[in-house]
KOLGU-4560 file (N, C-alpha, C; in nm, 3 decimals, padded with zeros to 5 digits):
<recs>
<n_xx: -02.955 n_yy: 03.935 n_zz: 04.015 ca_xx: -02.993 ca_yy: 03.961 ca_zz: 04.132 c_xx: -02.956 c_yy: 03.855 c_zz: 04.216 mol: A seq: 1 type: MET>
<n_xx: -02.821 n_yy: 03.923 n_zz: 04.321 ca_xx: -02.791 ca_yy: 03.797 ca_zz: 04.375 c_xx: -02.867 c_yy: 03.777 c_zz: 04.545 mol: A seq: 2 type: PHE>
<n_xx: -02.872 n_yy: 03.714 n_zz: 04.663 ca_xx: -02.961 ca_yy: 03.724 ca_zz: 04.717 c_xx: -02.878 c_yy: 03.686 c_zz: 04.914 mol: A seq: 3 type: ALA>
<n_xx: -02.781 n_yy: 03.699 n_zz: 04.991 ca_xx: -02.715 ca_yy: 03.613 ca_zz: 05.118 c_xx: -02.852 c_yy: 03.637 c_zz: 05.182 mol: A seq: 4 type: PRO>
<n_xx: -02.889 n_yy: 03.545 n_zz: 05.218 ca_xx: -02.881 ca_yy: 03.605 ca_zz: 05.434 c_xx: -02.837 c_yy: 03.454 c_zz: 05.482 mol: A seq: 5 type: LEU>
<n_xx: -02.932 n_yy: 03.544 n_zz: 05.613 ca_xx: -02.835 ca_yy: 03.513 ca_zz: 05.726 c_xx: -02.922 c_yy: 03.470 c_zz: 05.829 mol: A seq: 6 type: THR>
<n_xx: -02.908 n_yy: 03.375 n_zz: 05.820 ca_xx: -03.053 ca_yy: 03.278 ca_zz: 05.985 c_xx: -02.990 c_yy: 03.325 c_zz: 06.123 mol: A seq: 7 type: ILE>
<n_xx: -02.978 n_yy: 03.404 n_zz: 06.208 ca_xx: -03.001 ca_yy: 03.442 ca_zz: 06.324 c_xx: -03.054 c_yy: 03.415 c_zz: 06.435 mol: A seq: 8 type: LEU>
<n_xx: -03.002 n_yy: 03.342 n_zz: 06.464 ca_xx: -03.108 ca_yy: 03.347 ca_zz: 06.622 c_xx: -03.051 c_yy: 03.416 c_zz: 06.753 mol: A seq: 9 type: GLN>
<n_xx: -03.144 n_yy: 03.533 n_zz: 06.840 ca_xx: -03.073 ca_yy: 03.626 ca_zz: 06.947 c_xx: -03.195 c_yy: 03.557 c_zz: 07.043 mol: A seq: 10 type: VAL>
<n_xx: -03.095 n_yy: 03.678 n_zz: 07.120 ca_xx: -03.206 ca_yy: 03.695 ca_zz: 07.200 c_xx: -03.299 c_yy: 03.744 c_zz: 07.262 mol: A seq: 11 type: GLU>
<n_xx: -03.388 n_yy: 03.676 n_zz: 07.320 ca_xx: -03.580 ca_yy: 03.761 ca_zz: 07.257 c_xx: -03.529 c_yy: 03.872 c_zz: 07.330 mol: A seq: 12 type: THR>
<n_xx: -03.501 n_yy: 03.967 n_zz: 07.523 ca_xx: -03.443 ca_yy: 04.029 ca_zz: 07.535 c_xx: -03.397 c_yy: 04.182 c_zz: 07.449 mol: A seq: 13 type: ALA>
<n_xx: -03.327 n_yy: 04.085 n_zz: 07.353 ca_xx: -03.253 ca_yy: 04.243 ca_zz: 07.288 c_xx: -03.254 c_yy: 04.194 c_zz: 07.132 mol: A seq: 14 type: ARG>
<n_xx: -03.353 n_yy: 04.193 n_zz: 07.100 ca_xx: -03.392 ca_yy: 04.151 ca_zz: 06.979 c_xx: -03.353 c_yy: 04.340 c_zz: 06.937 mol: A seq: 15 type: ILE>
<n_xx: -03.474 n_yy: 04.405 n_zz: 07.008 ca_xx: -03.486 ca_yy: 04.537 ca_zz: 06.936 c_xx: -03.383 c_yy: 04.597 c_zz: 06.940 mol: A seq: 16 type: ASN>
<n_xx: -03.312 n_yy: 04.587 n_zz: 06.993 ca_xx: -03.199 ca_yy: 04.698 ca_zz: 07.026 c_xx: -03.052 c_yy: 04.649 c_zz: 06.972 mol: A seq: 17 type: GLU>
<n_xx: -03.076 n_yy: 04.472 n_zz: 06.882 ca_xx: -03.016 ca_yy: 04.449 ca_zz: 06.832 c_xx: -03.042 c_yy: 04.423 c_zz: 06.627 mol: A seq: 18 type: PHE>
<n_xx: -03.107 n_yy: 04.471 n_zz: 06.663 ca_xx: -03.180 ca_yy: 04.555 ca_zz: 06.525 c_xx: -03.117 c_yy: 04.728 c_zz: 06.491 mol: A seq: 19 type: ILE>
<n_xx: -03.121 n_yy: 04.738 n_zz: 06.572 ca_xx: -03.132 ca_yy: 04.913 ca_zz: 06.555 c_xx: -02.932 c_yy: 04.925 c_zz: 06.539 mol: A seq: 20 type: LYS>
<n_xx: -02.855 n_yy: 04.819 n_zz: 06.623 ca_xx: -02.753 ca_yy: 04.839 ca_zz: 06.569 c_xx: -02.756 c_yy: 04.781 c_zz: 06.482 mol: A seq: 21 type: SER>
<n_xx: -02.863 n_yy: 04.639 n_zz: 06.402 ca_xx: -02.797 ca_yy: 04.667 ca_zz: 06.209 c_xx: -02.806 c_yy: 04.680 c_zz: 06.182 mol: A seq: 22 type: TYR>
<n_xx: -02.862 n_yy: 04.772 n_zz: 06.184 ca_xx: -02.919 ca_yy: 04.953 ca_zz: 06.104 c_xx: -02.847 c_yy: 05.001 c_zz: 06.126 mol: A seq: 23 type: GLU>
<n_xx: -02.769 n_yy: 05.013 n_zz: 06.235 ca_xx: -02.673 ca_yy: 05.104 ca_zz: 06.201 c_xx: -02.522 c_yy: 05.075 c_zz: 06.198 mol: A seq: 24 type: ARG>
<n_xx: -02.464 n_yy: 04.935 n_zz: 06.186 ca_xx: -02.376 ca_yy: 04.959 ca_zz: 06.184 c_xx: -02.418 c_yy: 04.904 c_zz: 06.024 mol: A seq: 25 type: LEU>
<n_xx: -02.494 n_yy: 04.754 n_zz: 06.014 ca_xx: -02.413 ca_yy: 04.741 ca_zz: 05.902 c_xx: -02.526 c_yy: 04.706 c_zz: 05.733 mol: A seq: 26 type: VAL>
<n_xx: -02.606 n_yy: 04.773 n_zz: 05.735 ca_xx: -02.652 ca_yy: 04.878 ca_zz: 05.686 c_xx: -02.561 c_yy: 04.980 c_zz: 05.584 mol: A seq: 27 type: ILE>
<n_xx: -02.552 n_yy: 05.065 n_zz: 05.718 ca_xx: -02.458 ca_yy: 05.283 ca_zz: 05.636 c_xx: -02.369 c_yy: 05.160 c_zz: 05.613 mol: A seq: 28 type: THR>
<n_xx: -02.285 n_yy: 05.058 n_zz: 05.626 ca_xx: -02.181 ca_yy: 05.017 ca_zz: 05.536 c_xx: -02.168 c_yy: 04.980 c_zz: 05.416 mol: A seq: 29 type: VAL>
<n_xx: -02.263 n_yy: 04.880 n_zz: 05.412 ca_xx: -02.310 ca_yy: 04.770 ca_zz: 05.260 c_xx: -02.363 c_yy: 04.885 c_zz: 05.197 mol: A seq: 30 type: ALA>
<n_xx: -02.455 n_yy: 05.043 n_zz: 05.198 ca_xx: -02.486 ca_yy: 05.102 ca_zz: 05.148 c_xx: -02.333 c_yy: 05.075 c_zz: 05.044 mol: A seq: 31 type: ARG>
<n_xx: -02.227 n_yy: 05.108 n_zz: 05.064 ca_xx: -02.136 ca_yy: 05.178 ca_zz: 04.991 c_xx: -02.052 c_yy: 05.088 c_zz: 05.003 mol: A seq: 32 type: CYS>
<n_xx: -02.143 n_yy: 04.967 n_zz: 04.925 ca_xx: -02.052 ca_yy: 04.791 ca_zz: 04.855 c_xx: -02.116 c_yy: 04.833 c_zz: 04.709 mol: A seq: 33 type: GLN>
<n_xx: -01.990 n_yy: 04.794 n_zz: 04.635 ca_xx: -01.991 ca_yy: 04.782 ca_zz: 04.482 c_xx: -02.171 c_yy: 04.691 c_zz: 04.459 mol: A seq: 34 type: GLU>
<n_xx: -02.247 n_yy: 04.740 n_zz: 04.392 ca_xx: -02.341 ca_yy: 04.648 ca_zz: 04.376 c_xx: -02.437 c_yy: 04.622 c_zz: 04.473 mol: A seq: 35 type: GLY>
<n_xx: -02.472 n_yy: 04.672 n_zz: 04.578 ca_xx: -02.526 ca_yy: 04.669 ca_zz: 04.666 c_xx: -02.666 c_yy: 04.745 c_zz: 04.652 mol: A seq: 36 type: TYR>
<n_xx: -02.729 n_yy: 04.638 n_zz: 04.643 ca_xx: -02.874 ca_yy: 04.721 ca_zz: 04.632 c_xx: -03.014 c_yy: 04.804 c_zz: 04.778 mol: A seq: 37 type: LYS>
<n_xx: -03.027 n_yy: 04.652 n_zz: 04.874 ca_xx: -03.154 ca_yy: 04.675 ca_zz: 05.026 c_xx: -03.034 c_yy: 04.541 c_zz: 05.054 mol: A seq: 38 type: ARG>
<n_xx: -03.172 n_yy: 04.584 n_zz: 05.154 ca_xx: -03.151 ca_yy: 04.492 ca_zz: 05.261 c_xx: -03.345 c_yy: 04.533 c_zz: 05.344 mol: A seq: 39 type: ASP>
<n_xx: -03.336 n_yy: 04.385 n_zz: 05.335 ca_xx: -03.495 ca_yy: 04.317 ca_zz: 05.386 c_xx: -03.425 c_yy: 04.227 c_zz: 05.518 mol: A seq: 40 type: LEU>
<n_xx: -03.515 n_yy: 04.281 n_zz: 05.691 ca_xx: -03.490 ca_yy: 04.147 ca_zz: 05.826 c_xx: -03.635 c_yy: 04.131 c_zz: 05.838 mol: A seq: 41 type: MET>
<n_xx: -03.672 n_yy: 03.996 n_zz: 05.849 ca_xx: -03.799 ca_yy: 03.954 ca_zz: 05.885 c_xx: -03.744 c_yy: 03.839 c_zz: 06.120 mol: A seq: 42 type: LEU>
<n_xx: -03.777 n_yy: 03.885 n_zz: 06.093 ca_xx: -03.779 ca_yy: 03.854 ca_zz: 06.265 c_xx: -03.941 c_yy: 03.822 c_zz: 06.301 mol: A seq: 43 type: THR>
<n_xx: -03.910 n_yy: 03.722 n_zz: 06.448 ca_xx: -03.962 ca_yy: 03.676 ca_zz: 06.501 c_xx: -03.954 c_yy: 03.714 c_zz: 06.678 mol: A seq: 44 type: ASP>
<n_xx: -04.080 n_yy: 03.810 n_zz: 06.707 ca_xx: -04.013 ca_yy: 03.892 ca_zz: 06.877 c_xx: -03.982 c_yy: 03.725 c_zz: 06.923 mol: A seq: 45 type: GLN>
<n_xx: -04.092 n_yy: 03.676 n_zz: 06.967 ca_xx: -04.141 ca_yy: 03.588 ca_zz: 07.013 c_xx: -04.005 c_yy: 03.404 c_zz: 07.118 mol: A seq: 46 type: LYS>
<n_xx: -03.925 n_yy: 03.474 n_zz: 06.955 ca_xx: -03.859 ca_yy: 03.329 ca_zz: 06.931 c_xx: -03.682 c_yy: 03.357 c_zz: 06.942 mol: A seq: 47 type: THR>
<n_xx: -03.704 n_yy: 03.499 n_zz: 06.909 ca_xx: -03.565 ca_yy: 03.582 ca_zz: 06.870 c_xx: -03.520 c_yy: 03.482 c_zz: 06.690 mol: A seq: 48 type: GLY>
<n_xx: -03.522 n_yy: 03.471 n_zz: 06.700 ca_xx: -03.534 ca_yy: 03.436 ca_zz: 06.502 c_xx: -03.531 c_yy: 03.549 c_zz: 06.419 mol: A seq: 49 type: LYS>
<n_xx: -03.464 n_yy: 03.584 n_zz: 06.306 ca_xx: -03.446 ca_yy: 03.705 ca_zz: 06.281 c_xx: -03.365 c_yy: 03.623 c_zz: 06.167 mol: A seq: 50 type: ILE>
<n_xx: -03.397 n_yy: 03.680 n_zz: 06.050 ca_xx: -03.386 ca_yy: 03.670 ca_zz: 05.899 c_xx: -03.305 c_yy: 03.748 c_zz: 05.804 mol: A seq: 51 type: ILE>
<n_xx: -03.193 n_yy: 03.787 n_zz: 05.769 ca_xx: -03.149 ca_yy: 03.830 ca_zz: 05.727 c_xx: -03.116 c_yy: 03.910 c_zz: 05.645 mol: A seq: 52 type: ALA>
<n_xx: -03.141 n_yy: 03.935 n_zz: 05.479 ca_xx: -03.079 ca_yy: 03.952 ca_zz: 05.316 c_xx: -03.075 c_yy: 04.112 c_zz: 05.301 mol: A seq: 53 type: ILE>
<n_xx: -02.942 n_yy: 04.081 n_zz: 05.154 ca_xx: -02.910 ca_yy: 04.167 ca_zz: 05.158 c_xx: -02.902 c_yy: 04.158 c_zz: 04.980 mol: A seq: 54 type: THR>
<n_xx: -02.965 n_yy: 04.196 n_zz: 04.933 ca_xx: -02.921 ca_yy: 04.222 ca_zz: 04.807 c_xx: -02.880 c_yy: 04.296 c_zz: 04.679 mol: A seq: 55 type: PHE>
<n_xx: -02.810 n_yy: 04.174 n_zz: 04.566 ca_xx: -02.685 ca_yy: 04.269 ca_zz: 04.523 c_xx: -02.699 c_yy: 04.296 c_zz: 04.365 mol: A seq: 56 type: TRP>
<n_xx: -02.648 n_yy: 04.332 n_zz: 04.388 ca_xx: -02.636 ca_yy: 04.366 ca_zz: 04.177 c_xx: -02.602 c_yy: 04.214 c_zz: 04.082 mol: A seq: 57 type: GLU>
<n_xx: -02.547 n_yy: 04.165 n_zz: 04.198 ca_xx: -02.444 ca_yy: 04.047 ca_zz: 04.061 c_xx: -02.356 c_yy: 03.901 c_zz: 04.214 mol: A seq: 58 type: SER>
<n_xx: -02.375 n_yy: 03.802 n_zz: 04.177 ca_xx: -02.335 ca_yy: 03.690 ca_zz: 04.312 c_xx: -02.216 c_yy: 03.744 c_zz: 04.283 mol: A seq: 59 type: LYS>
<n_xx: -02.103 n_yy: 03.860 n_zz: 04.229 ca_xx: -01.973 ca_yy: 03.886 ca_zz: 04.220 c_xx: -01.958 c_yy: 03.993 c_zz: 04.332 mol: A seq: 60 type: GLN>
<n_xx: -02.074 n_yy: 04.071 n_zz: 04.353 ca_xx: -02.088 ca_yy: 04.151 ca_zz: 04.495 c_xx: -02.120 c_yy: 04.094 c_zz: 04.619 mol: A seq: 61 type: ASP>
<n_xx: -02.214 n_yy: 03.973 n_zz: 04.591 ca_xx: -02.190 ca_yy: 03.976 ca_zz: 04.737 c_xx: -02.086 c_yy: 03.900 c_zz: 04.764 mol: A seq: 62 type: ALA>
<n_xx: -02.026 n_yy: 03.842 n_zz: 04.692 ca_xx: -01.944 ca_yy: 03.735 ca_zz: 04.780 c_xx: -01.823 c_yy: 03.820 c_zz: 04.787 mol: A seq: 63 type: THR>
<n_xx: -01.823 n_yy: 03.959 n_zz: 04.686 ca_xx: -01.635 ca_yy: 03.995 ca_zz: 04.726 c_xx: -01.665 c_yy: 04.063 c_zz: 04.882 mol: A seq: 64 type: ALA>
<n_xx: -01.798 n_yy: 04.078 n_zz: 04.959 ca_xx: -01.776 ca_yy: 04.143 ca_zz: 05.059 c_xx: -01.769 c_yy: 03.990 c_zz: 05.202 mol: A seq: 65 type: THR>
<n_xx: -01.755 n_yy: 03.855 n_zz: 05.121 ca_xx: -01.774 ca_yy: 03.720 ca_zz: 05.233 c_xx: -01.558 c_yy: 03.698 c_zz: 05.194 mol: A seq: 66 type: GLU>
<n_xx: -01.522 n_yy: 03.767 n_zz: 05.099 ca_xx: -01.434 ca_yy: 03.669 ca_zz: 05.039 c_xx: -01.272 c_yy: 03.818 c_zz: 05.127 mol: A seq: 67 type: ILE>
<n_xx: -01.336 n_yy: 03.938 n_zz: 05.131 ca_xx: -01.246 ca_yy: 04.077 ca_zz: 05.193 c_xx: -01.272 c_yy: 04.034 c_zz: 05.318 mol: A seq: 68 type: SER>
<n_xx: -01.296 n_yy: 03.954 n_zz: 05.410 ca_xx: -01.394 ca_yy: 03.989 ca_zz: 05.531 c_xx: -01.443 c_yy: 04.025 c_zz: 05.610 mol: A seq: 69 type: GLY>
<n_xx: -01.447 n_yy: 04.119 n_zz: 05.530 ca_xx: -01.633 ca_yy: 04.187 ca_zz: 05.581 c_xx: -01.708 c_yy: 04.185 c_zz: 05.615 mol: A seq: 70 type: HIS>
<n_xx: -01.794 n_yy: 04.066 n_zz: 05.588 ca_xx: -01.845 ca_yy: 04.045 ca_zz: 05.641 c_xx: -01.877 c_yy: 03.901 c_zz: 05.795 mol: A seq: 71 type: TYR>
<n_xx: -01.729 n_yy: 03.818 n_zz: 05.748 ca_xx: -01.713 ca_yy: 03.781 ca_zz: 05.958 c_xx: -01.642 c_yy: 03.898 c_zz: 06.009 mol: A seq: 72 type: GLN>
<n_xx: -01.636 n_yy: 04.004 n_zz: 05.992 ca_xx: -01.586 ca_yy: 04.137 ca_zz: 06.025 c_xx: -01.715 c_yy: 04.189 c_zz: 06.144 mol: A seq: 73 type: GLN>
<n_xx: -01.836 n_yy: 04.174 n_zz: 06.061 ca_xx: -01.958 ca_yy: 04.214 ca_zz: 06.050 c_xx: -02.021 c_yy: 04.198 c_zz: 06.157 mol: A seq: 74 type: GLU>
<n_xx: -02.120 n_yy: 03.984 n_zz: 06.150 ca_xx: -02.106 ca_yy: 03.914 ca_zz: 06.245 c_xx: -02.020 c_yy: 03.920 c_zz: 06.354 mol: A seq: 75 type: VAL>
<n_xx: -01.905 n_yy: 03.869 n_zz: 06.334 ca_xx: -01.842 ca_yy: 03.926 ca_zz: 06.486 c_xx: -01.895 c_yy: 04.033 c_zz: 06.634 mol: A seq: 76 type: GLY>
<n_xx: -01.926 n_yy: 04.159 n_zz: 06.538 ca_xx: -01.970 ca_yy: 04.255 ca_zz: 06.611 c_xx: -02.071 c_yy: 04.131 c_zz: 06.686 mol: A seq: 77 type: ARG>
<n_xx: -02.185 n_yy: 04.088 n_zz: 06.658 ca_xx: -02.247 ca_yy: 04.097 ca_zz: 06.765 c_xx: -02.279 c_yy: 03.971 c_zz: 06.814 mol: A seq: 78 type: PHE>
<n_xx: -02.124 n_yy: 03.862 n_zz: 06.807 ca_xx: -02.187 ca_yy: 03.725 ca_zz: 06.835 c_xx: -02.181 c_yy: 03.752 c_zz: 07.009 mol: A seq: 79 type: THR>
<n_xx: -02.267 n_yy: 03.872 n_zz: 07.094 ca_xx: -02.279 ca_yy: 03.855 ca_zz: 07.159 c_xx: -02.462 c_yy: 03.810 c_zz: 07.203 mol: A seq: 80 type: ASP>
<n_xx: -02.537 n_yy: 03.878 n_zz: 07.093 ca_xx: -02.609 ca_yy: 03.942 ca_zz: 07.100 c_xx: -02.659 c_yy: 03.724 c_zz: 07.074 mol: A seq: 81 type: TYR>
<n_xx: -02.611 n_yy: 03.598 n_zz: 07.020 ca_xx: -02.654 ca_yy: 03.511 ca_zz: 06.930 c_xx: -02.638 c_yy: 03.398 c_zz: 07.079 mol: A seq: 82 type: PHE>
<n_xx: -02.789 n_yy: 03.320 n_zz: 07.037 ca_xx: -02.735 ca_yy: 03.163 ca_zz: 07.119 c_xx: -02.766 c_yy: 03.093 c_zz: 07.064 mol: A seq: 83 type: THR>
<n_xx: -02.691 n_yy: 03.108 n_zz: 06.911 ca_xx: -02.678 ca_yy: 02.982 ca_zz: 06.832 c_xx: -02.565 c_yy: 03.082 c_zz: 06.733 mol: A seq: 84 type: LYS>
<n_xx: -02.465 n_yy: 02.939 n_zz: 06.705 ca_xx: -02.383 ca_yy: 02.989 ca_zz: 06.507 c_xx: -02.500 c_yy: 03.074 c_zz: 06.416 mol: A seq: 85 type: PRO>
<n_xx: -02.466 n_yy: 03.185 n_zz: 06.314 ca_xx: -02.550 ca_yy: 03.212 ca_zz: 06.216 c_xx: -02.549 c_yy: 03.159 c_zz: 06.161 mol: A seq: 86 type: PRO>
<n_xx: -02.619 n_yy: 03.150 n_zz: 06.021 ca_xx: -02.662 ca_yy: 03.010 ca_zz: 05.923 c_xx: -02.626 c_yy: 03.094 c_zz: 05.743 mol: A seq: 87 type: VAL>
<n_xx: -02.571 n_yy: 03.098 n_zz: 05.711 ca_xx: -02.486 ca_yy: 03.203 ca_zz: 05.612 c_xx: -02.530 c_yy: 03.100 c_zz: 05.481 mol: A seq: 88 type: HIS>
<n_xx: -02.640 n_yy: 03.145 n_zz: 05.345 ca_xx: -02.687 ca_yy: 03.099 ca_zz: 05.318 c_xx: -02.704 c_yy: 03.226 c_zz: 05.149 mol: A seq: 89 type: GLU>
<n_xx: -02.666 n_yy: 03.177 n_zz: 05.018 ca_xx: -02.705 ca_yy: 03.259 ca_zz: 04.939 c_xx: -02.797 c_yy: 03.214 c_zz: 04.768 mol: A seq: 90 type: GLY>
<n_xx: -02.879 n_yy: 03.286 n_zz: 04.756 ca_xx: -02.922 ca_yy: 03.193 ca_zz: 04.638 c_xx: -02.925 c_yy: 03.288 c_zz: 04.532 mol: A seq: 91 type: TYR>
<n_xx: -02.926 n_yy: 03.294 n_zz: 04.401 ca_xx: -03.016 ca_yy: 03.374 ca_zz: 04.299 c_xx: -03.150 c_yy: 03.433 c_zz: 04.369 mol: A seq: 92 type: GLU>
<n_xx: -03.193 n_yy: 03.524 n_zz: 04.234 ca_xx: -03.365 ca_yy: 03.647 ca_zz: 04.347 c_xx: -03.399 c_yy: 03.599 c_zz: 04.152 mol: A seq: 93 type: VAL>
<n_xx: -03.492 n_yy: 03.480 n_zz: 04.181 ca_xx: -03.597 ca_yy: 03.424 ca_zz: 04.040 c_xx: -03.674 c_yy: 03.566 c_zz: 03.937 mol: A seq: 94 type: SER>
<n_xx: -03.728 n_yy: 03.581 n_zz: 04.119 ca_xx: -03.855 ca_yy: 03.703 ca_zz: 04.044 c_xx: -03.813 c_yy: 03.816 c_zz: 04.201 mol: A seq: 95 type: ILE>
<n_xx: -03.861 n_yy: 03.860 n_zz: 04.114 ca_xx: -03.859 ca_yy: 03.998 ca_zz: 04.198 c_xx: -03.932 c_yy: 04.129 c_zz: 04.104 mol: A seq: 96 type: GLU>
<n_xx: -04.051 n_yy: 04.138 n_zz: 04.181 ca_xx: -04.230 ca_yy: 04.206 ca_zz: 04.085 c_xx: -04.222 c_yy: 04.432 c_zz: 04.237 mol: A seq: 97 type: ARG>
</recs>
């Protein structure tokens, strides 16, 4: 399994609005993608820092959304929420219980 993550810095006053929009727009579309497993979002309401993690069957499934431009399109929907550019990384899942 592979887990790309994106570290986001969002305006604190808009963090709940961002979360609802992310769930409605991004997760709904991700569910239709080949190899998608689930999403996890970690938030710090005080600082506006968010870590969004998606889980995929394989690295190939995860990177297919980037190669197709889907990831960039989804990030582009939310640029007005960000106070810093997003940081995107990917990791192999070594333990899952």
